[in-house]
VEXVO-259830 format. One record per residue (C-alpha): x, y, z; residue number from 1. Coordinates in Angstrom, 3 decimals, decimal comma. Layout:
R         X         Y         Z    n
R         X         Y         Z  NUM
...
//
This chain:
R         X         Y         Z    n
R    10,177   -20,194    21,755    1
R    10,362   -21,237    18,153    2
R     9,164   -19,347    15,104    3
R     6,461   -21,998    14,587    4
R     5,191   -21,494    18,128    5
R     4,973   -17,757    17,520    6
R     3,176   -18,300    14,203    7
R     0,672   -20,518    16,018    8
R     0,100   -17,667    18,460    9
R    -0,401   -15,273    15,523   10
R    -2,964   -17,628    13,967   11
R    -4,862   -17,931    17,230   12
R    -4,835   -14,176    17,725   13
R    -6,035   -13,685    14,140   14
R    -9,043   -15,937    14,789   15
R   -10,058   -13,726    17,708   16
R    -9,780   -10,435    15,818   17
R   -12,659    -8,829    13,957   18
R   -12,201    -9,013    10,194   19
R   -12,221    -5,311     9,495   20
R    -9,795    -2,448     9,190   21
R   -10,150    -1,407    12,841   22
R    -8,164    -4,462    13,996   23
R    -5,295    -3,514    11,678   24
R    -5,478     0,130    12,730   25
R    -5,396    -0,886    16,396   26
R    -2,390    -3,164    15,814   27
R    -0,504    -0,374    14,029   28
R    -1,220     2,086    16,830   29
R    -0,248    -0,446    19,506   30
R     2,998    -1,253    17,705   31
R     3,781     2,448    17,336   32
R     3,229     3,009    21,050   33
R     5,278    -0,077    21,947   34
R     8,147     1,203    19,826   35
R     7,874     4,699    21,278   36
R     7,922     3,298    24,827   37
R    10,798     0,867    24,260   38
R    13,042     2,874    21,948   39
R    15,978     3,000    24,334   40
R    15,617    -0,600    25,523   41
R    15,656    -2,332    22,127   42
R    18,764    -2,937    20,098   43
R    19,024    -0,832    16,970   44
R    18,552    -3,979    14,856   45
R    15,402    -5,094    16,704   46
R    13,988    -1,595    16,583   47
R    14,567    -1,401    12,824   48
R    12,959    -4,825    12,267   49
R     9,880    -3,761    14,216   50
R     9,700    -0,485    12,281   51
R     9,818    -2,504     9,013   52
R     6,994    -4,685    10,321   53
R     5,037    -1,559    11,210   54
R     5,731    -0,161     7,754   55
R     4,384    -3,329     6,123   56
R     1,262    -3,223     8,296   57
R     0,782     0,464     7,582   58
R     1,187    -0,064     3,836   59
R    -1,321    -2,919     3,913   60
R    -3,820    -0,766     5,822   61
R    -3,198     2,178     3,502   62
R    -3,768    -0,004     0,427   63
R    -6,952    -1,480     1,924   64
R    -8,241     2,008     2,672   65
R    -7,576     3,214    -0,860   66
R    -8,995    -0,009    -2,304   67
R   -12,190     0,478    -0,299   68
R   -12,409     4,095    -1,426   69
R   -11,936     2,998    -5,039   70
R   -14,702     0,403    -4,722   71
R   -16,977     2,953    -3,026   72
R   -16,380     5,421    -5,868   73
R   -17,069     2,756    -8,494   74
R   -20,263     1,709    -6,734   75
R   -21,468     5,309    -6,422   76
R   -20,701     5,917   -10,096   77
R   -22,494     2,705   -11,077   78
R   -25,477     3,607    -8,890   79
R   -25,674     7,098   -10,429   80
R   -25,523     5,657   -13,946   81
R   -28,184     3,110   -13,056   82
R   -30,468     5,827   -11,635   83
R   -29,904     8,087   -14,657   84
R   -30,685     5,222   -17,005   85
R   -33,873     4,456   -15,116   86
R   -34,983     8,078   -15,244   87
R   -34,785     8,243   -19,032   88
R   -37,241     5,358   -19,564   89
//
């Protein structure tokens, strides 16, 4: 298979996934289990590449989680300020 064929498969898979954090979390967990199960069967180089891929996915998920928490905190703060402002009228 070529890299382009694999990228086409990725695109198709992406269309079928829900657009939320659970899809990313599931992919990270599945990759972790795949790596745990195939540790002795993969070359050191392939294992390290897959761990780097997992690290990139994990970092992306971690950043999304913190970004969502930041937005939630901003929205709660904004809502509180809005309610306080309304109460003083």
